[in-house]
C-alpha positions in Angstrom: 104.1 86.8 80.9 104.0 84.6 83.7 104.2 86.3 87.3 104.4 83.3 89.9 104.8 84.6 93.4 104.4 88.0 92.4 100.8 87.8 91.4 100.5 87.2 95.4 102.5 90.0 97.0 100.3 92.1 98.8 103.2 94.5 100.0 106.1 96.2 98.3 108.2 98.6 99.3 112.1 100.0 98.4 114.1 103.2 99.2 116.7 104.8 97.6 117.4 102.9 94.5 114.1 103.7 92.2 114.7 106.0 89.4 112.3 106.9 86.7 113.8 104.4 85.1 113.0 101.6 87.4 109.3 102.7 88.2 108.6 102.7 84.4 109.9 99.0 84.5 107.6 98.4 87.5 104.6 100.5 86.0 104.9 98.2 83.0 104.4 95.0 84.5 101.6 96.4 86.6 99.8 96.9 83.5 100.7 93.8 82.1 98.9 92.3 85.5 102.1 91.6 87.8 100.8 91.8 91.6 97.2 92.1 91.1 96.8 91.7 94.5 99.3 94.8 95.8 97.9 96.9 98.6 101.3 99.1 100.3 103.8 100.2 97.8 106.8 102.0 99.2 108.8 104.3 97.0 110.1 107.0 99.7 112.8 108.1 99.2 113.9 107.6 95.6 114.4 109.6 93.0 111.4 109.5 90.9 110.1 112.9 89.3 106.5 113.8 88.5 106.6 112.1 84.7 107.4 108.7 86.4 104.8 108.8 89.4 102.2 110.5 86.5 102.5 107.2 84.4 102.0 105.1 87.6 98.7 107.0 88.5 97.8 106.9 85.0 98.5 103.2 84.8 96.2 103.0 88.2 93.4 104.6 86.1 93.9 102.3 83.4 93.0 99.2 85.7 96.5 98.1 87.1 97.3 97.2 90.9 93.5 97.5 91.8 93.9 96.5 95.3 96.3 99.5 95.8 95.3 101.7 99.5 98.1 102.5 100.2 101.0 104.6 98.6 104.3 106.2 100.4 106.0 108.8 98.4 108.0 110.9 101.3 111.4 112.1 100.3 111.0 112.1 96.7 111.3 115.1 94.8 107.8 114.9 92.9 105.7 117.8 93.3 103.0 118.6 95.6 100.6 118.9 92.9 101.7 115.6 91.4 101.0 114.2 95.3 98.0 115.6 95.7 96.9 113.5 92.2 98.2 110.5 94.0 95.9 110.8 97.0 93.4 112.2 95.0 92.8 109.1 92.6 93.2 106.5 95.5 90.7 108.5 97.4 88.6 108.2 94.5 89.3 104.9 93.9 88.6 103.0 97.2 85.8 102.5 98.9 87.9 102.9 102.2 90.2 105.7 103.1 93.9 105.3 101.8 96.9 106.6 103.6 99.3 108.5 101.3 102.3 109.7 103.8 103.7 112.5 101.8 106.1 115.4 103.2 
């Protein structure tokens, strides 16, 4: 699949519109190689749950979004445990200290 300009995207944010289903589509696209340059992902104030955030984290573990340094998940109904898992994953993956904004 060709991703065109998505391949150069470094920052992506969307609020109040993302559901678990749409995040799963995003995860699928990232696994297929979309957005390899993405460094900042803003998902705040969305209706995503632990299972879709967990799928995103698994995709990252598997090699998707290799340049991701910043993940904003504040205002989502994900649990503190899942938010800590996201922070831990990015800390382990990046040489520099990542920034994760959460409530």
